[in-house]
KOLNU-816057 format. One record per atom (N, C-alpha, C, O, CB): residue number from 1; chain; atom name; x, y, z. Coordinates in pm, 1 decimal. Glycine has a CB too. Example, Ala and Ser with C-alpha at 12.3 -4.5 7.8 and 13.67 -1.06 7.14 Angstrom:
{1,A,N,{1319.0,-569.0,780.0}}
{1,A,CA,{1230.0,-450.0,780.0}}
{1,A,C,{1320.0,-330.0,780.0}}
{1,A,O,{1423.6,-331.9,846.5}}
{1,A,CB,{1130.8,-447.3,904.6}}
{2,A,N,{1285.0,-225.0,708.0}}
{2,A,CA,{1367.0,-106.0,714.0}}
{2,A,C,{1290.0,3.0,787.0}}
{2,A,O,{1340.9,113.8,803.9}}
{2,A,CB,{1408.4,-59.8,572.5}}
# end
This chain:
{1,A,N,{84.6,-118.6,0.0}}
{1,A,CA,{0.0,0.0,0.0}}
{1,A,C,{89.0,124.8,0.0}}
{1,A,O,{190.3,129.5,69.8}}
{1,A,CB,{-96.2,-0.1,123.1}}
{2,A,N,{51.6,222.3,-76.3}}
{2,A,CA,{123.3,349.4,-86.0}}
{2,A,C,{91.2,432.1,38.4}}
{2,A,O,{-23.0,473.8,57.8}}
{2,A,CB,{84.5,426.9,-217.2}}
{3,A,N,{190.3,455.5,121.1}}
{3,A,CA,{169.5,531.4,244.5}}
{3,A,C,{287.4,625.2,264.3}}
{3,A,O,{396.1,583.4,304.3}}
{3,A,CB,{152.5,436.5,367.5}}
{4,A,N,{263.9,752.9,235.4}}
{4,A,CA,{369.8,851.5,247.8}}
{4,A,C,{322.3,969.0,331.1}}
{4,A,O,{203.4,1000.7,335.5}}
{4,A,CB,{416.2,898.9,109.9}}
{5,A,N,{418.6,1033.3,397.6}}
{5,A,CA,{388.3,1152.3,476.7}}
{5,A,C,{498.3,1254.5,455.7}}
{5,A,O,{611.6,1219.9,422.3}}
{5,A,CB,{373.4,1117.6,627.4}}
{6,A,N,{463.6,1381.0,475.5}}
{6,A,CA,{561.3,1489.0,464.2}}
{6,A,C,{511.3,1608.3,545.5}}
{6,A,O,{395.4,1614.4,586.6}}
{6,A,CB,{584.8,1528.8,314.3}}
{7,A,N,{601.9,1701.9,566.9}}
{7,A,CA,{569.5,1824.4,640.6}}
{7,A,C,{558.8,1937.8,540.3}}
{7,A,O,{657.4,1974.4,476.3}}
{7,A,CB,{677.3,1856.3,750.4}}
{8,A,N,{438.0,1993.8,526.3}}
{8,A,CA,{413.5,2103.6,433.1}}
{8,A,C,{350.1,2220.9,507.2}}
{8,A,O,{289.6,2204.2,613.1}}
{8,A,CB,{322.8,2057.4,316.4}}
{9,A,N,{365.2,2339.6,449.6}}
{9,A,CA,{306.3,2459.6,509.2}}
{9,A,C,{155.0,2448.8,512.7}}
{9,A,O,{93.5,2384.7,427.5}}
{9,A,CB,{348.5,2585.0,431.7}}
{10,A,N,{96.1,2512.9,613.2}}
{10,A,CA,{-50.1,2515.3,625.4}}
{10,A,C,{-112.9,2581.2,503.7}}
{10,A,O,{-214.8,2534.8,452.3}}
{10,A,CB,{-92.8,2589.2,753.4}}
{11,A,N,{-51.6,2689.5,458.1}}
{11,A,CA,{-101.9,2760.5,340.8}}
{11,A,C,{6.5,2757.4,234.0}}
{11,A,O,{105.7,2686.2,249.0}}
{11,A,CB,{-142.7,2908.0,375.8}}
{12,A,N,{-10.7,2832.0,128.7}}
{12,A,CA,{86.5,2831.4,19.8}}
{12,A,C,{216.1,2902.8,56.7}}
{12,A,O,{313.1,2896.9,-18.8}}
{12,A,CB,{26.5,2895.6,-102.9}}
{13,A,N,{219.2,2969.1,170.0}}
{13,A,CA,{339.2,3040.2,212.1}}
{13,A,C,{438.0,2949.3,282.3}}
{13,A,O,{424.1,2827.0,280.9}}
{13,A,CB,{302.6,3154.4,302.6}}
{14,A,N,{537.0,3010.1,343.0}}
{14,A,CA,{640.8,2935.3,413.6}}
{14,A,C,{617.9,2936.1,563.7}}
{14,A,O,{713.6,2939.8,641.0}}
{14,A,CB,{777.9,2992.7,382.0}}
{15,A,N,{493.4,2932.6,605.3}}
{15,A,CA,{461.1,2939.4,746.9}}
{15,A,C,{484.5,2808.0,819.0}}
{15,A,O,{561.7,2723.6,773.4}}
{15,A,CB,{318.8,2981.4,764.6}}
{16,A,N,{418.0,2791.5,930.8}}
{16,A,CA,{428.4,2669.1,1009.6}}
{16,A,C,{388.4,2549.1,924.0}}
{16,A,O,{299.1,2557.2,839.6}}
{16,A,CB,{339.8,2677.5,1136.4}}
{17,A,N,{456.4,2439.0,948.2}}
{17,A,CA,{428.2,2317.6,871.3}}
{17,A,C,{346.5,2220.5,955.0}}
{17,A,O,{361.7,2211.8,1076.8}}
{17,A,CB,{559.0,2250.8,824.3}}
{18,A,N,{259.9,2148.3,886.3}}
{18,A,CA,{182.0,2043.1,950.4}}
{18,A,C,{200.3,1915.1,869.2}}
{18,A,O,{241.8,1919.1,753.4}}
{18,A,CB,{30.3,2082.7,961.5}}
{19,A,N,{169.6,1804.4,930.0}}
{19,A,CA,{184.7,1675.6,864.1}}
{19,A,C,{79.3,1658.5,754.7}}
{19,A,O,{-38.9,1685.5,775.8}}
{19,A,CB,{174.7,1561.7,966.3}}
{20,A,N,{123.5,1613.6,639.1}}
{20,A,CA,{34.9,1582.4,527.1}}
{20,A,C,{56.2,1436.4,490.2}}
{20,A,O,{165.3,1381.9,506.7}}
{20,A,CB,{61.7,1676.6,404.1}}
{21,A,N,{-49.8,1374.0,440.0}}
{21,A,CA,{-44.5,1232.0,403.1}}
{21,A,C,{-85.3,1212.5,258.6}}
{21,A,O,{-158.7,1292.4,200.5}}
{21,A,CB,{-134.9,1148.7,494.6}}
{22,A,N,{-35.2,1103.4,202.7}}
{22,A,CA,{-72.7,1062.6,67.2}}
{22,A,C,{-89.0,911.2,70.4}}
{22,A,O,{3.9,838.9,106.4}}
{22,A,CB,{35.2,1107.7,-40.7}}
{23,A,N,{-207.4,863.3,32.7}}
{23,A,CA,{-235.8,719.8,43.1}}
{23,A,C,{-240.6,648.1,-91.7}}
{23,A,O,{-255.6,526.0,-95.8}}
{23,A,CB,{-366.4,699.7,113.9}}
{24,A,N,{-228.0,721.7,-201.2}}
{24,A,CA,{-228.3,659.7,-333.4}}
{24,A,C,{-140.1,741.9,-427.2}}
{24,A,O,{-137.4,864.7,-417.8}}
{24,A,CB,{-373.4,648.1,-389.4}}
{25,A,N,{-68.2,675.4,-517.6}}
{25,A,CA,{15.3,748.2,-611.9}}
{25,A,C,{-70.0,844.0,-695.6}}
{25,A,O,{-180.6,809.8,-737.5}}
{25,A,CB,{91.7,650.1,-702.9}}
{26,A,N,{-17.6,962.5,-719.1}}
{26,A,CA,{-88.7,1060.4,-801.0}}
{26,A,C,{-194.0,1141.1,-727.7}}
{26,A,O,{-251.0,1234.0,-784.9}}
{26,A,CB,{-152.5,991.6,-913.8}}
{27,A,N,{-220.8,1108.0,-603.0}}
{27,A,CA,{-318.5,1183.0,-524.7}}
{27,A,C,{-251.8,1305.3,-462.5}}
{27,A,O,{-131.7,1302.9,-435.6}}
{27,A,CB,{-381.3,1093.6,-415.2}}
{28,A,N,{-327.4,1411.3,-439.6}}
{28,A,CA,{-267.4,1529.1,-375.4}}
{28,A,C,{-236.4,1501.3,-228.5}}
{28,A,O,{-296.4,1413.5,-166.5}}
{28,A,CB,{-361.4,1650.8,-387.3}}
{29,A,N,{-142.5,1577.1,-174.6}}
{29,A,CA,{-111.9,1571.0,-32.1}}
{29,A,C,{-226.0,1637.4,42.3}}
{29,A,O,{-272.4,1744.6,3.6}}
{29,A,CB,{24.8,1639.7,0.9}}
{30,A,N,{-271.3,1573.6,149.3}}
{30,A,CA,{-379.3,1630.2,230.0}}
{30,A,C,{-337.0,1632.1,375.8}}
{30,A,O,{-260.2,1546.3,419.3}}
{30,A,CB,{-510.8,1549.7,212.2}}
{31,A,N,{-386.7,1729.9,452.1}}
{31,A,CA,{-351.7,1735.4,595.2}}
{31,A,C,{-392.0,1606.8,666.3}}
{31,A,O,{-490.7,1542.2,630.8}}
{31,A,CB,{-419.6,1856.1,662.8}}
{32,A,N,{-314.7,1571.9,765.9}}
{32,A,CA,{-338.7,1447.8,841.0}}
{32,A,C,{-479.1,1442.9,900.1}}
{32,A,O,{-533.6,1334.2,919.1}}
{32,A,CB,{-235.9,1433.2,952.6}}
{33,A,N,{-538.4,1557.8,929.2}}
{33,A,CA,{-672.3,1562.1,988.1}}
{33,A,C,{-779.6,1513.8,890.6}}
{33,A,O,{-891.7,1484.2,931.9}}
{33,A,CB,{-704.5,1703.5,1033.7}}
{34,A,N,{-746.4,1505.5,761.8}}
{34,A,CA,{-840.8,1455.1,662.0}}
{34,A,C,{-848.1,1302.1,663.4}}
{34,A,O,{-926.8,1242.1,590.2}}
{34,A,CB,{-801.3,1504.2,522.6}}
{35,A,N,{-765.4,1240.4,747.1}}
{35,A,CA,{-759.6,1094.0,756.0}}
{35,A,C,{-783.8,1049.0,899.4}}
{35,A,O,{-689.5,1010.0,968.2}}
{35,A,CB,{-623.3,1041.3,705.7}}
{36,A,N,{-908.4,1053.7,945.7}}
{36,A,CA,{-934.8,1015.4,1085.0}}
{36,A,C,{-896.3,870.4,1115.6}}
{36,A,O,{-871.9,836.3,1231.3}}
{36,A,CB,{-1081.4,1036.2,1116.6}}
{37,A,N,{-890.7,786.3,1015.0}}
{37,A,CA,{-853.6,646.5,1036.7}}
{37,A,C,{-704.9,631.0,1069.3}}
{37,A,O,{-663.9,527.0,1120.8}}
{37,A,CB,{-888.4,563.6,913.7}}
{38,A,N,{-623.1,733.5,1039.8}}
{38,A,CA,{-479.4,728.0,1067.9}}
{38,A,C,{-435.5,825.3,1176.0}}
{38,A,O,{-338.3,799.2,1246.9}}
{38,A,CB,{-402.1,755.6,942.5}}
{39,A,N,{-505.8,937.0,1189.6}}
{39,A,CA,{-459.0,1042.5,1280.0}}
{39,A,C,{-493.1,1012.3,1425.9}}
{39,A,O,{-588.5,940.9,1456.7}}
{39,A,CB,{-519.6,1176.5,1239.8}}
{40,A,N,{-411.5,1069.3,1513.7}}
{40,A,CA,{-435.5,1062.4,1657.3}}
{40,A,C,{-432.8,1204.9,1711.2}}
{40,A,O,{-386.2,1296.8,1643.9}}
{40,A,CB,{-329.1,971.6,1729.5}}
{41,A,N,{-482.2,1222.2,1831.0}}
{41,A,CA,{-487.8,1356.0,1891.3}}
{41,A,C,{-347.5,1413.3,1908.5}}
{41,A,O,{-253.3,1342.4,1944.0}}
{41,A,CB,{-560.3,1351.3,2027.5}}
{42,A,N,{-336.3,1542.5,1882.5}}
{42,A,CA,{-207.9,1611.1,1900.0}}
{42,A,C,{-173.6,1622.2,2047.5}}
{42,A,O,{-261.5,1623.9,2133.6}}
{42,A,CB,{-211.4,1751.1,1835.6}}
{43,A,N,{-44.1,1629.7,2075.0}}
{43,A,CA,{2.1,1654.9,2210.5}}
{43,A,C,{-35.3,1796.7,2250.6}}
{43,A,O,{-32.2,1887.3,2167.3}}
{43,A,CB,{154.7,1632.7,2222.1}}
{44,A,N,{-69.7,1816.9,2374.7}}
{44,A,CA,{-105.9,1949.4,2425.6}}
{44,A,C,{20.2,2021.3,2474.1}}
{44,A,O,{37.2,2045.8,2593.6}}
{44,A,CB,{-210.9,1938.1,2540.9}}
{45,A,N,{107.2,2054.3,2380.3}}
{45,A,CA,{233.2,2122.5,2409.7}}
{45,A,C,{229.7,2257.5,2338.4}}
{45,A,O,{216.5,2262.1,2216.1}}
{45,A,CB,{357.9,2036.6,2364.4}}
{46,A,N,{241.4,2367.0,2412.8}}
{46,A,CA,{242.4,2498.5,2347.4}}
{46,A,C,{353.8,2506.5,2242.2}}
{46,A,O,{469.5,2475.5,2270.5}}
{46,A,CB,{260.3,2610.7,2452.3}}
{47,A,N,{317.5,2547.9,2121.8}}
{47,A,CA,{414.6,2560.5,2013.6}}
{47,A,C,{452.1,2429.4,1948.2}}
{47,A,O,{541.9,2426.2,1864.0}}
{47,A,CB,{537.0,2625.0,2064.5}}
{48,A,N,{384.8,2320.3,1985.0}}
{48,A,CA,{415.1,2189.8,1927.4}}
{48,A,C,{370.2,2179.7,1782.7}}
{48,A,O,{282.9,2254.5,1738.6}}
{48,A,CB,{349.9,2080.4,2008.9}}
{49,A,N,{429.1,2088.6,1710.2}}
{49,A,CA,{396.1,2069.2,1569.1}}
{49,A,C,{264.1,1995.6,1554.0}}
{49,A,O,{238.9,1895.7,1621.5}}
{49,A,CB,{507.7,1992.3,1497.8}}
{50,A,N,{180.5,2046.3,1464.6}}
{50,A,CA,{52.7,1980.9,1437.7}}
{50,A,C,{78.4,1853.5,1358.2}}
{50,A,O,{131.1,1857.9,1247.1}}
{50,A,CB,{-44.2,2075.8,1360.8}}
{51,A,N,{41.4,1742.5,1415.1}}
{51,A,CA,{59.2,1614.6,1349.8}}
{51,A,C,{175.8,1533.7,1404.1}}
{51,A,O,{201.3,1423.2,1356.2}}
{51,A,CB,{77.4,1635.6,1204.7}}
{52,A,N,{246.9,1586.0,1502.5}}
{52,A,CA,{364.4,1514.6,1554.3}}
{52,A,C,{326.9,1378.1,1611.4}}
{52,A,O,{397.0,1280.1,1586.5}}
{52,A,CB,{434.1,1598.2,1661.9}}
{53,A,N,{219.2,1369.9,1686.6}}
{53,A,CA,{177.4,1241.4,1744.0}}
{53,A,C,{139.3,1143.2,1633.0}}
{53,A,O,{171.4,1024.6,1641.0}}
{53,A,CB,{58.2,1261.2,1841.2}}
{54,A,N,{71.3,1192.4,1530.2}}
{54,A,CA,{34.9,1107.3,1416.6}}
{54,A,C,{160.1,1061.6,1343.3}}
{54,A,O,{171.4,945.2,1304.9}}
{54,A,CB,{-59.7,1182.0,1320.0}}
{55,A,N,{254.2,1153.5,1323.8}}
{55,A,CA,{381.3,1118.8,1259.7}}
{55,A,C,{450.6,1004.6,1333.4}}
{55,A,O,{496.2,908.8,1270.9}}
{55,A,CB,{473.5,1241.4,1254.1}}
{56,A,N,{458.4,1014.2,1464.7}}
{56,A,CA,{523.5,909.8,1543.7}}
{56,A,C,{452.0,775.8,1528.5}}
{56,A,O,{516.0,671.4,1515.9}}
{56,A,CB,{528.3,950.2,1691.1}}
{57,A,N,{319.1,779.7,1530.0}}
{57,A,CA,{241.1,656.1,1515.6}}
{57,A,C,{265.0,592.9,1378.3}}
{57,A,O,{289.9,472.7,1369.0}}
{57,A,CB,{90.2,684.4,1535.8}}
{58,A,N,{257.7,673.3,1271.9}}
{58,A,CA,{270.5,619.9,1137.0}}
{58,A,C,{413.0,575.2,1105.6}}
{58,A,O,{433.1,479.7,1030.7}}
{58,A,CB,{226.1,723.5,1036.4}}
{59,A,N,{509.8,642.7,1161.5}}
{59,A,CA,{649.1,603.3,1140.9}}
{59,A,C,{671.7,461.4,1193.5}}
{59,A,O,{746.2,383.9,1133.5}}
{59,A,CB,{745.1,703.1,1210.7}}
{60,A,N,{608.4,428.0,1303.6}}
{60,A,CA,{620.7,293.5,1361.4}}
{60,A,C,{552.0,187.2,1275.8}}
{60,A,O,{582.4,68.5,1287.3}}
{60,A,CB,{561.9,291.7,1502.0}}
{61,A,N,{459.8,230.0,1190.4}}
{61,A,CA,{389.5,135.0,1104.2}}
{61,A,C,{443.6,139.3,961.3}}
{61,A,O,{376.5,98.0,866.7}}
{61,A,CB,{239.0,164.6,1104.4}}
{62,A,N,{565.5,189.6,947.6}}
{62,A,CA,{641.1,185.1,822.4}}
{62,A,C,{590.0,276.0,710.9}}
{62,A,O,{607.6,245.2,593.0}}
{62,A,CB,{642.4,47.0,772.9}}
{63,A,N,{527.3,387.3,746.9}}
{63,A,CA,{497.2,489.0,646.9}}
{63,A,C,{629.6,553.1,606.9}}
{63,A,O,{722.1,560.0,687.8}}
{63,A,CB,{395.0,596.3,701.4}}
{64,A,N,{639.0,599.5,483.8}}
{64,A,CA,{760.5,664.5,434.1}}
{64,A,C,{751.1,815.2,453.4}}
{64,A,O,{645.9,875.4,432.1}}
{64,A,CB,{783.7,631.0,285.1}}
{65,A,N,{862.3,874.9,494.1}}
{65,A,CA,{870.7,1019.7,506.4}}
{65,A,C,{933.7,1074.5,379.4}}
{65,A,O,{1044.4,1035.4,342.2}}
{65,A,CB,{952.5,1061.6,632.5}}
{66,A,N,{863.2,1164.7,313.3}}
{66,A,CA,{910.8,1227.4,190.2}}
{66,A,C,{959.9,1367.0,224.8}}
{66,A,O,{890.5,1440.3,295.3}}
{66,A,CB,{798.4,1232.3,80.8}}
{67,A,N,{1079.6,1406.4,176.4}}
{67,A,CA,{1126.8,1543.0,202.2}}
{67,A,C,{1030.2,1646.5,144.5}}
{67,A,O,{975.0,1626.8,36.3}}
{67,A,CB,{1267.3,1563.3,142.7}}
{68,A,N,{1010.2,1755.6,216.2}}
{68,A,CA,{915.8,1859.5,173.5}}
{68,A,C,{940.8,1909.4,31.7}}
{68,A,O,{844.7,1923.6,-43.9}}
{68,A,CB,{922.1,1975.7,268.5}}
{69,A,N,{1067.4,1937.3,-9.0}}
{69,A,CA,{1088.5,1985.4,-146.6}}
{69,A,C,{1039.7,1885.7,-251.7}}
{69,A,O,{985.2,1925.6,-354.6}}
{69,A,CB,{1236.2,2014.6,-169.3}}
{70,A,N,{1059.0,1757.7,-226.3}}
{70,A,CA,{1012.8,1654.6,-319.0}}
{70,A,C,{860.0,1652.5,-326.3}}
{70,A,O,{803.4,1639.9,-434.9}}
{70,A,CB,{1066.0,1516.6,-276.6}}
{71,A,N,{794.0,1664.7,-213.0}}
{71,A,CA,{647.5,1666.7,-210.0}}
{71,A,C,{594.0,1791.7,-278.4}}
{71,A,O,{494.7,1785.0,-350.8}}
{71,A,CB,{596.1,1659.5,-65.2}}
{72,A,N,{659.0,1906.3,-256.1}}
{72,A,CA,{617.7,2030.8,-321.6}}
{72,A,C,{633.6,2021.5,-472.3}}
{72,A,O,{549.9,2072.3,-546.9}}
{72,A,CB,{698.6,2148.7,-268.0}}
{73,A,N,{740.7,1956.8,-518.0}}
{73,A,CA,{763.3,1938.9,-661.6}}
{73,A,C,{652.9,1853.8,-722.2}}
{73,A,O,{602.2,1884.7,-830.1}}
{73,A,CB,{900.6,1874.3,-687.7}}
{74,A,N,{615.6,1746.5,-652.9}}
{74,A,CA,{507.2,1660.8,-700.3}}
{74,A,C,{377.2,1740.3,-710.7}}
{74,A,O,{305.2,1728.1,-809.8}}
{74,A,CB,{488.8,1539.9,-606.4}}
{75,A,N,{346.6,1821.2,-609.7}}
{75,A,CA,{223.0,1900.2,-608.8}}
{75,A,C,{221.0,1998.4,-724.0}}
{75,A,O,{117.0,2017.7,-786.9}}
{75,A,CB,{207.5,1975.0,-476.1}}
{76,A,N,{334.6,2061.0,-752.9}}
{76,A,CA,{342.5,2156.3,-863.4}}
{76,A,C,{321.0,2086.2,-997.0}}
{76,A,O,{248.4,2136.3,-1082.8}}
{76,A,CB,{478.0,2228.4,-862.7}}
{77,A,N,{384.0,1970.5,-1014.6}}
{77,A,CA,{367.5,1894.6,-1138.5}}
{77,A,C,{224.1,1847.5,-1156.4}}
{77,A,O,{172.1,1848.7,-1267.9}}
{77,A,CB,{461.7,1775.1,-1140.2}}
{78,A,N,{160.2,1806.6,-1048.7}}
{78,A,CA,{20.9,1762.5,-1055.0}}
{78,A,C,{-69.4,1878.3,-1095.6}}
{78,A,O,{-158.5,1860.5,-1178.6}}
{78,A,CB,{-24.1,1704.6,-919.5}}
{79,A,N,{-48.1,1995.0,-1039.1}}
{79,A,CA,{-129.6,2112.1,-1072.2}}
{79,A,C,{-110.6,2151.3,-1218.2}}
{79,A,O,{-208.0,2185.6,-1285.4}}
{79,A,CB,{-94.1,2230.3,-980.4}}
{80,A,N,{12.2,2147.2,-1268.8}}
{80,A,CA,{39.0,2182.1,-1407.4}}
{80,A,C,{-27.9,2083.6,-1501.4}}
{80,A,O,{-85.1,2125.6,-1602.0}}
{80,A,CB,{189.0,2186.3,-1433.6}}
{81,A,N,{-23.0,1954.8,-1472.7}}
{81,A,CA,{-83.5,1856.4,-1561.6}}
{81,A,C,{-236.4,1868.6,-1560.0}}
{81,A,O,{-301.1,1841.1,-1661.1}}
{81,A,CB,{-40.5,1714.2,-1520.9}}
{82,A,N,{-293.3,1908.4,-1449.2}}
{82,A,CA,{-437.9,1927.5,-1440.6}}
{82,A,C,{-481.7,2045.7,-1526.0}}
{82,A,O,{-585.3,2039.0,-1592.1}}
{82,A,CB,{-481.0,1948.6,-1294.6}}
{83,A,N,{-404.7,2153.0,-1525.6}}
{83,A,CA,{-436.8,2272.4,-1602.1}}
{83,A,C,{-424.1,2245.6,-1750.5}}
{83,A,O,{-504.5,2296.5,-1828.6}}
{83,A,CB,{-346.7,2388.2,-1561.4}}
{84,A,N,{-324.5,2166.5,-1792.3}}
{84,A,CA,{-300.2,2138.5,-1934.3}}
{84,A,C,{-405.5,2047.1,-1993.4}}
{84,A,O,{-426.8,2050.2,-2114.6}}
{84,A,CB,{-163.5,2076.5,-1952.9}}
{85,A,N,{-471.9,1966.2,-1913.2}}
{85,A,CA,{-571.7,1870.6,-1965.7}}
{85,A,C,{-704.2,1932.2,-1987.2}}
{85,A,O,{-797.4,1864.5,-2030.7}}
{85,A,CB,{-587.5,1755.0,-1874.4}}
# end
């Protein structure tokens, strides 16, 4: 099963990053909160990363971590191919 995760900005800017998941090749990256079957409650730590608890859980179940630049490149290519079609 295709199971990848990465840390991407909440918005299109370079702000705080949250965990994003991808469960099928060619699908867009979506915030971890869009997957209630995989996500767990965040730690109640001021300034903590959104999705850190989910990241730890999924890492133990052999999800792959994709570097943010690679995930951003995929998202850009997907958007371009959608516009061209």
